[in-house]
Gaussian input, Z-matrix of N, CA and C with variables (Angstrom, degrees):
# hf/3-21g

backbone

0 1
 N
 C     1     B1
 C     2     B2     1     A1
 N     3     B3     2     A2     1     D1
 C     4     B4     3     A3     2     D2
 C     5     B5     4     A4     3     D3
 N     6     B6     5     A5     4     D4
 C     7     B7     6     A6     5     D5
 C     8     B8     7     A7     6     D6
 N     9     B9     8     A8     7     D7
 C    10    B10     9     A9     8     D8
 C    11    B11    10    A10     9     D9
 N    12    B12    11    A11    10    D10
 C    13    B13    12    A12    11    D11
 C    14    B14    13    A13    12    D12
 N    15    B15    14    A14    13    D13
 C    16    B16    15    A15    14    D14
 C    17    B17    16    A16    15    D15
 N    18    B18    17    A17    16    D16
 C    19    B19    18    A18    17    D17
 C    20    B20    19    A19    18    D18
 N    21    B21    20    A20    19    D19
 C    22    B22    21    A21    20    D20
 C    23    B23    22    A22    21    D21
 N    24    B24    23    A23    22    D22
 C    25    B25    24    A24    23    D23
 C    26    B26    25    A25    24    D24
 N    27    B27    26    A26    25    D25
 C    28    B28    27    A27    26    D26
 C    29    B29    28    A28    27    D27
 N    30    B30    29    A29    28    D28
 C    31    B31    30    A30    29    D29
 C    32    B32    31    A31    30    D30
 N    33    B33    32    A32    31    D31
 C    34    B34    33    A33    32    D32
 C    35    B35    34    A34    33    D33
 N    36    B36    35    A35    34    D34
 C    37    B37    36    A36    35    D35
 C    38    B38    37    A37    36    D36
 N    39    B39    38    A38    37    D37
 C    40    B40    39    A39    38    D38
 C    41    B41    40    A40    39    D39
 N    42    B42    41    A41    40    D40
 C    43    B43    42    A42    41    D41
 C    44    B44    43    A43    42    D42
 N    45    B45    44    A44    43    D43
 C    46    B46    45    A45    44    D44
 C    47    B47    46    A46    45    D45
 N    48    B48    47    A47    46    D46
 C    49    B49    48    A48    47    D47
 C    50    B50    49    A49    48    D48
 N    51    B51    50    A50    49    D49
 C    52    B52    51    A51    50    D50
 C    53    B53    52    A52    51    D51
 N    54    B54    53    A53    52    D52
 C    55    B55    54    A54    53    D53
 C    56    B56    55    A55    54    D54
 N    57    B57    56    A56    55    D55
 C    58    B58    57    A57    56    D56
 C    59    B59    58    A58    57    D57
 N    60    B60    59    A59    58    D58
 C    61    B61    60    A60    59    D59
 C    62    B62    61    A61    60    D60
 N    63    B63    62    A62    61    D61
 C    64    B64    63    A63    62    D62
 C    65    B65    64    A64    63    D63
 N    66    B66    65    A65    64    D64
 C    67    B67    66    A66    65    D65
 C    68    B68    67    A67    66    D66
 N    69    B69    68    A68    67    D67
 C    70    B70    69    A69    68    D68
 C    71    B71    70    A70    69    D69
 N    72    B72    71    A71    70    D70
 C    73    B73    72    A72    71    D71
 C    74    B74    73    A73    72    D72
 N    75    B75    74    A74    73    D73
 C    76    B76    75    A75    74    D74
 C    77    B77    76    A76    75    D75
 N    78    B78    77    A77    76    D76
 C    79    B79    78    A78    77    D77
 C    80    B80    79    A79    78    D78
 N    81    B81    80    A80    79    D79
 C    82    B82    81    A81    80    D80
 C    83    B83    82    A82    81    D81
 N    84    B84    83    A83    82    D82
 C    85    B85    84    A84    83    D83
 C    86    B86    85    A85    84    D84
 N    87    B87    86    A86    85    D85
 C    88    B88    87    A87    86    D86
 C    89    B89    88    A88    87    D87
 N    90    B90    89    A89    88    D88
 C    91    B91    90    A90    89    D89
 C    92    B92    91    A91    90    D90
 N    93    B93    92    A92    91    D91
 C    94    B94    93    A93    92    D92
 C    95    B95    94    A94    93    D93
 N    96    B96    95    A95    94    D94
 C    97    B97    96    A96    95    D95
 C    98    B98    97    A97    96    D96
 N    99    B99    98    A98    97    D97
 C   100   B100    99    A99    98    D98
 C   101   B101   100   A100    99    D99
 N   102   B102   101   A101   100   D100
 C   103   B103   102   A102   101   D101
 C   104   B104   103   A103   102   D102
 N   105   B105   104   A104   103   D103
 C   106   B106   105   A105   104   D104
 C   107   B107   106   A106   105   D105
 N   108   B108   107   A107   106   D106
 C   109   B109   108   A108   107   D107
 C   110   B110   109   A109   108   D108
 N   111   B111   110   A110   109   D109
 C   112   B112   111   A111   110   D110
 C   113   B113   112   A112   111   D111
 N   114   B114   113   A113   112   D112
 C   115   B115   114   A114   113   D113
 C   116   B116   115   A115   114   D114
 N   117   B117   116   A116   115   D115
 C   118   B118   117   A117   116   D116
 C   119   B119   118   A118   117   D117
 N   120   B120   119   A119   118   D118
 C   121   B121   120   A120   119   D119
 C   122   B122   121   A121   120   D120
 N   123   B123   122   A122   121   D121
 C   124   B124   123   A123   122   D122
 C   125   B125   124   A124   123   D123
 N   126   B126   125   A125   124   D124
 C   127   B127   126   A126   125   D125
 C   128   B128   127   A127   126   D126
 N   129   B129   128   A128   127   D127
 C   130   B130   129   A129   128   D128
 C   131   B131   130   A130   129   D129
 N   132   B132   131   A131   130   D130
 C   133   B133   132   A132   131   D131
 C   134   B134   133   A133   132   D132
 N   135   B135   134   A134   133   D133
 C   136   B136   135   A135   134   D134
 C   137   B137   136   A136   135   D135
 N   138   B138   137   A137   136   D136
 C   139   B139   138   A138   137   D137
 C   140   B140   139   A139   138   D138
 N   141   B141   140   A140   139   D139
 C   142   B142   141   A141   140   D140
 C   143   B143   142   A142   141   D141
 N   144   B144   143   A143   142   D142
 C   145   B145   144   A144   143   D143
 C   146   B146   145   A145   144   D144
 N   147   B147   146   A146   145   D145
 C   148   B148   147   A147   146   D146
 C   149   B149   148   A148   147   D147
 N   150   B150   149   A149   148   D148
 C   151   B151   150   A150   149   D149
 C   152   B152   151   A151   150   D150
 N   153   B153   152   A152   151   D151
 C   154   B154   153   A153   152   D152
 C   155   B155   154   A154   153   D153
 N   156   B156   155   A155   154   D154
 C   157   B157   156   A156   155   D155
 C   158   B158   157   A157   156   D156
 N   159   B159   158   A158   157   D157
 C   160   B160   159   A159   158   D158
 C   161   B161   160   A160   159   D159
 N   162   B162   161   A161   160   D160
 C   163   B163   162   A162   161   D161
 C   164   B164   163   A163   162   D162
 N   165   B165   164   A164   163   D163
 C   166   B166   165   A165   164   D164
 C   167   B167   166   A166   165   D165
 N   168   B168   167   A167   166   D166
 C   169   B169   168   A168   167   D167
 C   170   B170   169   A169   168   D168
 N   171   B171   170   A170   169   D169
 C   172   B172   171   A171   170   D170
 C   173   B173   172   A172   171   D171
 N   174   B174   173   A173   172   D172
 C   175   B175   174   A174   173   D173
 C   176   B176   175   A175   174   D174
 N   177   B177   176   A176   175   D175
 C   178   B178   177   A177   176   D176
 C   179   B179   178   A178   177   D177
 N   180   B180   179   A179   178   D178
 C   181   B181   180   A180   179   D179
 C   182   B182   181   A181   180   D180
 N   183   B183   182   A182   181   D181
 C   184   B184   183   A183   182   D182
 C   185   B185   184   A184   183   D183
 N   186   B186   185   A185   184   D184
 C   187   B187   186   A186   185   D185
 C   188   B188   187   A187   186   D186
 N   189   B189   188   A188   187   D187
 C   190   B190   189   A189   188   D188
 C   191   B191   190   A190   189   D189
 N   192   B192   191   A191   190   D190
 C   193   B193   192   A192   191   D191
 C   194   B194   193   A193   192   D192
 N   195   B195   194   A194   193   D193
 C   196   B196   195   A195   194   D194
 C   197   B197   196   A196   195   D195
 N   198   B198   197   A197   196   D196
 C   199   B199   198   A198   197   D197
 C   200   B200   199   A199   198   D198
 N   201   B201   200   A200   199   D199
 C   202   B202   201   A201   200   D200
 C   203   B203   202   A202   201   D201
 N   204   B204   203   A203   202   D202
 C   205   B205   204   A204   203   D203
 C   206   B206   205   A205   204   D204
 N   207   B207   206   A206   205   D205
 C   208   B208   207   A207   206   D206
 C   209   B209   208   A208   207   D207
 N   210   B210   209   A209   208   D208
 C   211   B211   210   A210   209   D209
 C   212   B212   211   A211   210   D210
 N   213   B213   212   A212   211   D211
 C   214   B214   213   A213   212   D212
 C   215   B215   214   A214   213   D213
 N   216   B216   215   A215   214   D214
 C   217   B217   216   A216   215   D215
 C   218   B218   217   A217   216   D216
 N   219   B219   218   A218   217   D217
 C   220   B220   219   A219   218   D218
 C   221   B221   220   A220   219   D219
 N   222   B222   221   A221   220   D220
 C   223   B223   222   A222   221   D221
 C   224   B224   223   A223   222   D222
 N   225   B225   224   A224   223   D223
 C   226   B226   225   A225   224   D224
 C   227   B227   226   A226   225   D225
 N   228   B228   227   A227   226   D226
 C   229   B229   228   A228   227   D227
 C   230   B230   229   A229   228   D228
 N   231   B231   230   A230   229   D229
 C   232   B232   231   A231   230   D230
 C   233   B233   232   A232   231   D231
 N   234   B234   233   A233   232   D232
 C   235   B235   234   A234   233   D233
 C   236   B236   235   A235   234   D234
 N   237   B237   236   A236   235   D235
 C   238   B238   237   A237   236   D236
 C   239   B239   238   A238   237   D237
 N   240   B240   239   A239   238   D238
 C   241   B241   240   A240   239   D239
 C   242   B242   241   A241   240   D240
 N   243   B243   242   A242   241   D241
 C   244   B244   243   A243   242   D242
 C   245   B245   244   A244   243   D243
 N   246   B246   245   A245   244   D244
 C   247   B247   246   A246   245   D245
 C   248   B248   247   A247   246   D246
 N   249   B249   248   A248   247   D247
 C   250   B250   249   A249   248   D248
 C   251   B251   250   A250   249   D249
 N   252   B252   251   A251   250   D250
 C   253   B253   252   A252   251   D251
 C   254   B254   253   A253   252   D252
 N   255   B255   254   A254   253   D253
 C   256   B256   255   A255   254   D254
 C   257   B257   256   A256   255   D255
 N   258   B258   257   A257   256   D256
 C   259   B259   258   A258   257   D257
 C   260   B260   259   A259   258   D258
 N   261   B261   260   A260   259   D259
 C   262   B262   261   A261   260   D260
 C   263   B263   262   A262   261   D261
 N   264   B264   263   A263   262   D262
 C   265   B265   264   A264   263   D263
 C   266   B266   265   A265   264   D264
 N   267   B267   266   A266   265   D265
 C   268   B268   267   A267   266   D266
 C   269   B269   268   A268   267   D267

   B1=1.4015
   B2=1.5276
   B3=1.3663
   B4=1.4332
   B5=1.5143
   B6=1.2869
   B7=1.4135
   B8=1.5366
   B9=1.3008
   B10=1.4248
   B11=1.5935
   B12=1.3581
   B13=1.4323
   B14=1.5810
   B15=1.3192
   B16=1.3895
   B17=1.5041
   B18=1.3399
   B19=1.4653
   B20=1.5049
   B21=1.3637
   B22=1.3733
   B23=1.4927
   B24=1.3386
   B25=1.4886
   B26=1.5546
   B27=1.2640
   B28=1.4773
   B29=1.5642
   B30=1.2622
   B31=1.5389
   B32=1.6122
   B33=1.3021
   B34=1.4832
   B35=1.5248
   B36=1.3569
   B37=1.5165
   B38=1.5033
   B39=1.3202
   B40=1.5350
   B41=1.4725
   B42=1.3820
   B43=1.5275
   B44=1.5012
   B45=1.2633
   B46=1.4423
   B47=1.5427
   B48=1.4127
   B49=1.4028
   B50=1.5021
   B51=1.3361
   B52=1.4432
   B53=1.4758
   B54=1.3838
   B55=1.2904
   B56=1.6384
   B57=1.2437
   B58=1.4458
   B59=1.5383
   B60=1.2623
   B61=1.5120
   B62=1.5510
   B63=1.2855
   B64=1.5172
   B65=1.6534
   B66=1.2916
   B67=1.4809
   B68=1.4791
   B69=1.3266
   B70=1.3766
   B71=1.5565
   B72=1.3227
   B73=1.5228
   B74=1.4761
   B75=1.3826
   B76=1.5060
   B77=1.5532
   B78=1.2573
   B79=1.5217
   B80=1.5067
   B81=1.2085
   B82=1.5164
   B83=1.4355
   B84=1.4174
   B85=1.4407
   B86=1.5397
   B87=1.3100
   B88=1.4558
   B89=1.4497
   B90=1.2692
   B91=1.4601
   B92=1.5631
   B93=1.2689
   B94=1.4373
   B95=1.5391
   B96=1.2622
   B97=1.4103
   B98=1.5960
   B99=1.3464
   B100=1.4657
   B101=1.5568
   B102=1.3628
   B103=1.3639
   B104=1.6281
   B105=1.3413
   B106=1.5890
   B107=1.4254
   B108=1.2536
   B109=1.5337
   B110=1.5867
   B111=1.3604
   B112=1.4377
   B113=1.5178
   B114=1.3498
   B115=1.5234
   B116=1.4949
   B117=1.3171
   B118=1.4288
   B119=1.4905
   B120=1.3810
   B121=1.5181
   B122=1.5559
   B123=1.3885
   B124=1.4143
   B125=1.5244
   B126=1.2870
   B127=1.4463
   B128=1.5672
   B129=1.3174
   B130=1.4254
   B131=1.5453
   B132=1.3066
   B133=1.4967
   B134=1.5633
   B135=1.4158
   B136=1.3462
   B137=1.4821
   B138=1.3606
   B139=1.5151
   B140=1.5052
   B141=1.3246
   B142=1.4857
   B143=1.5873
   B144=1.3732
   B145=1.4463
   B146=1.5272
   B147=1.3550
   B148=1.5461
   B149=1.4850
   B150=1.3974
   B151=1.4684
   B152=1.4558
   B153=1.3379
   B154=1.4593
   B155=1.5079
   B156=1.3336
   B157=1.5139
   B158=1.4703
   B159=1.2497
   B160=1.5301
   B161=1.5356
   B162=1.2575
   B163=1.5236
   B164=1.4855
   B165=1.3072
   B166=1.4120
   B167=1.5250
   B168=1.2405
   B169=1.5494
   B170=1.6171
   B171=1.3109
   B172=1.4881
   B173=1.6089
   B174=1.3283
   B175=1.4285
   B176=1.5766
   B177=1.3219
   B178=1.4777
   B179=1.5048
   B180=1.3648
   B181=1.5099
   B182=1.5429
   B183=1.3183
   B184=1.4385
   B185=1.4467
   B186=1.4062
   B187=1.3988
   B188=1.5567
   B189=1.3567
   B190=1.4851
   B191=1.5109
   B192=1.3174
   B193=1.3790
   B194=1.5320
   B195=1.2359
   B196=1.4775
   B197=1.4617
   B198=1.2918
   B199=1.4023
   B200=1.4921
   B201=1.3742
   B202=1.3579
   B203=1.4636
   B204=1.3548
   B205=1.4174
   B206=1.5582
   B207=1.2610
   B208=1.3834
   B209=1.5458
   B210=1.3666
   B211=1.4487
   B212=1.5887
   B213=1.3699
   B214=1.4871
   B215=1.5834
   B216=1.2652
   B217=1.5362
   B218=1.5250
   B219=1.4501
   B220=1.3813
   B221=1.5632
   B222=1.2993
   B223=1.4748
   B224=1.5496
   B225=1.3454
   B226=1.4844
   B227=1.5279
   B228=1.3211
   B229=1.4613
   B230=1.4992
   B231=1.3829
   B232=1.4028
   B233=1.4805
   B234=1.3250
   B235=1.4886
   B236=1.4820
   B237=1.3802
   B238=1.4538
   B239=1.5347
   B240=1.3149
   B241=1.4148
   B242=1.5166
   B243=1.2784
   B244=1.5125
   B245=1.3918
   B246=1.3017
   B247=1.4938
   B248=1.5976
   B249=1.2523
   B250=1.4928
   B251=1.5020
   B252=1.2594
   B253=1.4599
   B254=1.4907
   B255=1.2786
   B256=1.5200
   B257=1.5116
   B258=1.3464
   B259=1.5181
   B260=1.5551
   B261=1.3015
   B262=1.4891
   B263=1.4661
   B264=1.2825
   B265=1.4752
   B266=1.5687
   B267=1.3174
   B268=1.4345
   B269=1.4928
   A1=107.61
   A2=113.48
   A3=118.20
   A4=111.19
   A5=119.93
   A6=125.58
   A7=109.40
   A8=116.08
   A9=120.92
   A10=107.58
   A11=111.56
   A12=117.79
   A13=109.35
   A14=117.96
   A15=118.29
   A16=109.34
   A17=119.94
   A18=123.45
   A19=106.78
   A20=113.72
   A21=124.52
   A22=111.43
   A23=120.79
   A24=121.62
   A25=109.57
   A26=115.61
   A27=119.16
   A28=114.66
   A29=111.35
   A30=117.53
   A31=107.62
   A32=116.18
   A33=117.55
   A34=110.38
   A35=116.08
   A36=117.51
   A37=109.04
   A38=118.90
   A39=120.65
   A40=107.84
   A41=117.14
   A42=116.67
   A43=112.77
   A44=120.36
   A45=120.17
   A46=113.09
   A47=119.58
   A48=122.01
   A49=109.38
   A50=125.74
   A51=119.11
   A52=115.29
   A53=121.85
   A54=123.20
   A55=109.38
   A56=118.10
   A57=120.53
   A58=109.05
   A59=117.92
   A60=121.47
   A61=112.61
   A62=114.40
   A63=119.31
   A64=104.49
   A65=118.76
   A66=121.52
   A67=111.77
   A68=120.43
   A69=124.06
   A70=118.64
   A71=112.95
   A72=121.44
   A73=112.34
   A74=119.58
   A75=116.14
   A76=113.26
   A77=116.23
   A78=118.67
   A79=112.45
   A80=119.12
   A81=119.08
   A82=110.82
   A83=120.91
   A84=120.48
   A85=116.40
   A86=120.42
   A87=122.25
   A88=113.10
   A89=121.96
   A90=123.69
   A91=110.09
   A92=115.15
   A93=123.31
   A94=114.16
   A95=118.73
   A96=125.02
   A97=108.47
   A98=115.15
   A99=117.94
   A100=111.70
   A101=115.96
   A102=116.57
   A103=103.57
   A104=111.81
   A105=121.87
   A106=110.46
   A107=117.60
   A108=122.08
   A109=99.06
   A110=112.85
   A111=118.25
   A112=114.82
   A113=112.34
   A114=120.58
   A115=114.69
   A116=120.11
   A117=122.47
   A118=108.76
   A119=118.07
   A120=116.32
   A121=112.00
   A122=110.97
   A123=119.22
   A124=113.57
   A125=118.53
   A126=122.28
   A127=112.83
   A128=116.13
   A129=123.15
   A130=111.38
   A131=114.59
   A132=118.16
   A133=106.32
   A134=121.06
   A135=120.82
   A136=114.61
   A137=113.22
   A138=117.56
   A139=111.29
   A140=116.14
   A141=122.81
   A142=109.82
   A143=117.32
   A144=119.30
   A145=108.26
   A146=113.74
   A147=116.40
   A148=112.65
   A149=119.33
   A150=121.88
   A151=107.13
   A152=117.24
   A153=119.56
   A154=116.75
   A155=115.54
   A156=119.15
   A157=112.56
   A158=115.98
   A159=123.18
   A160=108.04
   A161=117.86
   A162=121.51
   A163=108.98
   A164=119.30
   A165=119.47
   A166=110.70
   A167=118.26
   A168=120.29
   A169=109.91
   A170=118.53
   A171=120.06
   A172=107.80
   A173=113.94
   A174=113.16
   A175=109.95
   A176=114.98
   A177=118.41
   A178=109.68
   A179=115.95
   A180=119.36
   A181=110.99
   A182=117.53
   A183=117.13
   A184=117.43
   A185=116.68
   A186=126.91
   A187=109.73
   A188=115.74
   A189=122.31
   A190=107.44
   A191=120.92
   A192=124.26
   A193=111.40
   A194=121.52
   A195=121.71
   A196=113.26
   A197=126.48
   A198=129.59
   A199=110.99
   A200=122.08
   A201=121.01
   A202=117.68
   A203=119.96
   A204=124.00
   A205=114.53
   A206=117.34
   A207=120.71
   A208=113.78
   A209=117.47
   A210=119.56
   A211=111.94
   A212=112.99
   A213=117.06
   A214=109.09
   A215=117.25
   A216=118.42
   A217=111.55
   A218=115.86
   A219=116.62
   A220=115.48
   A221=114.46
   A222=119.63
   A223=114.05
   A224=111.48
   A225=116.23
   A226=109.80
   A227=114.76
   A228=121.13
   A229=116.31
   A230=111.98
   A231=117.13
   A232=116.06
   A233=114.86
   A234=120.28
   A235=111.08
   A236=116.69
   A237=121.56
   A238=109.00
   A239=120.18
   A240=126.53
   A241=116.09
   A242=110.78
   A243=116.50
   A244=111.77
   A245=124.05
   A246=124.51
   A247=107.66
   A248=115.02
   A249=118.84
   A250=114.43
   A251=119.53
   A252=121.09
   A253=109.29
   A254=116.88
   A255=119.18
   A256=113.88
   A257=115.20
   A258=121.19
   A259=107.07
   A260=119.18
   A261=118.56
   A262=110.62
   A263=120.56
   A264=120.94
   A265=112.39
   A266=119.57
   A267=119.64
   A268=113.14
   D1=122.44
   D2=-179.63
   D3=-99.42
   D4=122.09
   D5=-176.95
   D6=-133.69
   D7=-171.96
   D8=174.33
   D9=-65.44
   D10=148.48
   D11=176.43
   D12=-92.16
   D13=136.47
   D14=-177.25
   D15=-79.54
   D16=-35.84
   D17=-179.36
   D18=-107.38
   D19=111.78
   D20=171.35
   D21=-120.55
   D22=169.29
   D23=179.93
   D24=-58.28
   D25=-47.46
   D26=-179.99
   D27=-58.30
   D28=-45.20
   D29=-177.04
   D30=-71.13
   D31=-36.60
   D32=177.70
   D33=-68.49
   D34=-31.95
   D35=179.65
   D36=-72.75
   D37=-32.71
   D38=178.38
   D39=-65.10
   D40=-45.21
   D41=-179.77
   D42=-75.72
   D43=-18.51
   D44=-176.91
   D45=-76.12
   D46=-17.82
   D47=-178.56
   D48=-69.39
   D49=-49.72
   D50=176.11
   D51=-68.70
   D52=-31.55
   D53=176.21
   D54=-61.79
   D55=-46.33
   D56=176.96
   D57=-63.37
   D58=-35.22
   D59=174.82
   D60=-60.82
   D61=-40.27
   D62=-177.99
   D63=-72.63
   D64=-46.46
   D65=-179.82
   D66=-62.38
   D67=-30.66
   D68=179.28
   D69=-80.34
   D70=-10.42
   D71=-173.57
   D72=-53.10
   D73=-49.67
   D74=-174.62
   D75=-69.58
   D76=-16.38
   D77=-177.37
   D78=-100.28
   D79=1.12
   D80=175.66
   D81=-80.48
   D82=130.94
   D83=-176.44
   D84=-66.32
   D85=-32.84
   D86=177.08
   D87=-70.82
   D88=-17.01
   D89=177.26
   D90=-77.56
   D91=-38.28
   D92=-177.31
   D93=-76.31
   D94=-14.13
   D95=-176.60
   D96=-99.37
   D97=146.30
   D98=179.14
   D99=-75.23
   D100=74.13
   D101=180.00
   D102=-117.58
   D103=156.49
   D104=177.65
   D105=-109.48
   D106=140.62
   D107=173.15
   D108=-127.33
   D109=116.26
   D110=177.01
   D111=60.16
   D112=26.19
   D113=178.43
   D114=88.36
   D115=-2.90
   D116=178.36
   D117=-116.47
   D118=154.73
   D119=179.60
   D120=-62.00
   D121=148.51
   D122=-174.46
   D123=-60.84
   D124=-33.71
   D125=174.85
   D126=-61.06
   D127=-45.36
   D128=177.94
   D129=-65.28
   D130=-38.65
   D131=-178.38
   D132=-70.62
   D133=-38.98
   D134=179.18
   D135=-65.67
   D136=-40.23
   D137=179.50
   D138=-67.14
   D139=-42.66
   D140=175.28
   D141=-56.70
   D142=-38.92
   D143=-177.96
   D144=-71.04
   D145=-35.80
   D146=179.20
   D147=-70.18
   D148=-28.04
   D149=174.61
   D150=-67.63
   D151=-52.96
   D152=176.74
   D153=-55.02
   D154=-36.79
   D155=175.45
   D156=-70.09
   D157=-36.98
   D158=175.26
   D159=-57.82
   D160=-52.46
   D161=179.57
   D162=-58.71
   D163=-43.19
   D164=-176.91
   D165=-72.62
   D166=-37.94
   D167=176.60
   D168=-64.52
   D169=-41.07
   D170=177.70
   D171=-64.56
   D172=-43.75
   D173=-178.96
   D174=-61.06
   D175=-42.72
   D176=-177.71
   D177=-59.24
   D178=-48.12
   D179=-179.12
   D180=-60.39
   D181=-40.19
   D182=178.39
   D183=-67.48
   D184=-33.33
   D185=179.22
   D186=-69.08
   D187=-38.55
   D188=175.61
   D189=-66.68
   D190=-48.30
   D191=-178.54
   D192=-61.16
   D193=-46.50
   D194=175.55
   D195=-66.41
   D196=-30.58
   D197=178.04
   D198=-74.36
   D199=-25.10
   D200=174.30
   D201=-89.51
   D202=11.38
   D203=-179.79
   D204=111.03
   D205=6.20
   D206=-175.14
   D207=-66.87
   D208=-29.68
   D209=179.62
   D210=-66.20
   D211=-42.48
   D212=175.92
   D213=-65.10
   D214=-44.91
   D215=179.58
   D216=-59.49
   D217=-43.08
   D218=176.50
   D219=-63.70
   D220=-38.98
   D221=175.56
   D222=-61.91
   D223=-40.61
   D224=178.29
   D225=-64.66
   D226=-44.98
   D227=176.66
   D228=-55.54
   D229=-47.35
   D230=173.99
   D231=-58.95
   D232=-46.41
   D233=179.82
   D234=-59.45
   D235=-42.62
   D236=-176.22
   D237=-68.06
   D238=-37.69
   D239=177.77
   D240=-67.16
   D241=-31.65
   D242=-178.71
   D243=-92.76
   D244=-3.64
   D245=179.43
   D246=-73.68
   D247=136.73
   D248=-179.63
   D249=-62.96
   D250=140.52
   D251=176.94
   D252=-76.60
   D253=164.36
   D254=-179.44
   D255=-56.29
   D256=-33.99
   D257=-178.76
   D258=-67.51
   D259=-30.88
   D260=-175.14
   D261=-88.07
   D262=-12.98
   D263=-179.90
   D264=-78.69
   D265=145.42
   D266=-177.97
   D267=-70.77

């Protein structure tokens, strides 16, 4: 069954942005200095921002997947997996 692909280059690029942000955290100069952003340490603010960006990126990837026919593909897959096997049928 051919349906929409969940992982495409564009969707992988969207998710890669917060991942690279997390990986870059120890190398950022403002994270290593004792600075405050809105009353919290800069490293914690940066990490919190990356968490929010990760959630937004995953939501965007799912929305694009569902818009390209993913909902129908998921429904078909669920129906196929819940169908009884020949051994289970009377």
